[in-house]
Phi, psi and omega in degrees: 000137182289120181296331178295324178294318178300316181293321180297323179283325185290329183298307179295328178294318178297319179295319180295320179296320179295318180296319179296318179294320179295316179297320179296316180295319180296315179297325179294315178297317181296315180296314180294324179296311182291328177293311180293323178298317179299317181294319181289326177295318178294318180294319179294320178297321178296316179297319179295319179296317178295317180299318181289318182293327178274358180055043178290141180287154176292138184293346181096165186297313186296310181296322179298313181292317180296315179297316182295306184291329177294312179290327176295320178298315181293322178297316180294319182297322184251028185296340182260012181229169179296333179297332178299324178296320179297319180288331175298314180290327176295317180295309183290327176294319178297318179295324176295320178299317179290335180283330183307307180298328179292312179297319179300320179294320179291328179293341179280346181281159173301133184061026183299316180298321179294321178299313181296316180293323178295316178297320180294315180295318179295321178298314179298318181295317180296314181297311181295320181295313182289319178297316179298319179296316180295321181290319183283314182285331182056031178285152179267112180256022182296337180296344182277351187305308182297316180298316181295319181298312180293316181299316180294319179297314180296316180295322179296314179294322178295323178296319176297320178297320179296326179286311184292321183262002176052064180245096183302320182297319178293322179298318178294321178297319179296318179298317178296319179296320181293327176300315180290316182294318180291327175296317177296323181293326177296315177299314183298312184290319178297318178297321180298323178293313182296319183279355179086008180282337177241115183248000180252112185290337178293313180290325177296320179297315180300314181298314180291322179296313180298323178298313180295317180300309181292325178297315180296311182294325179291316178296321179297319178296314181294317179294323178297321178294316180296325179292322181286336182272353179289000000 
């Protein structure tokens, strides 16, 4: 038997096997990501509900930032171990706790319950729509990485400026920017999983959770402003 023929036949088989293995790994990451994301969203919602029902005060900007970045660091550090899962729930639970007083404050407004439900529904629709588009189209959105990184950093710093200098117009602009940036981040992260660029479901979950969290709070802020200006 001609060895060249064997090699010619073996190459596509090897490639097919590699593609099958890659597809299996990608589907596993995707499945684990959405499973963990669902669990963390429920856990965060529970934490927010408890925080709101007990009327716990908001921890403040400094504690919020220290808690968030500290838990994010630990989650990233232990992302390849079971301990990483514990820190994911600690992070998302903490974020839920900080969200409780915010939601509670909006519920006190006229049509507050409607505002919260509208923001929640819009967040869900945007996430499902963008994720579905990325999954079905299988487009590579990795080109957005640099833009999103710079945009999020600028928006974050602008948000701090809006808080310290008490500039409502800047705060609204930041919220609008975050709606666009988080939408882009959902596309980017979902695409990264599909394309094999993200192989750690814990970090993929954190990115998508933060996107959903920021999307919801930004929409809530914008809707609250529109409601107050009516």
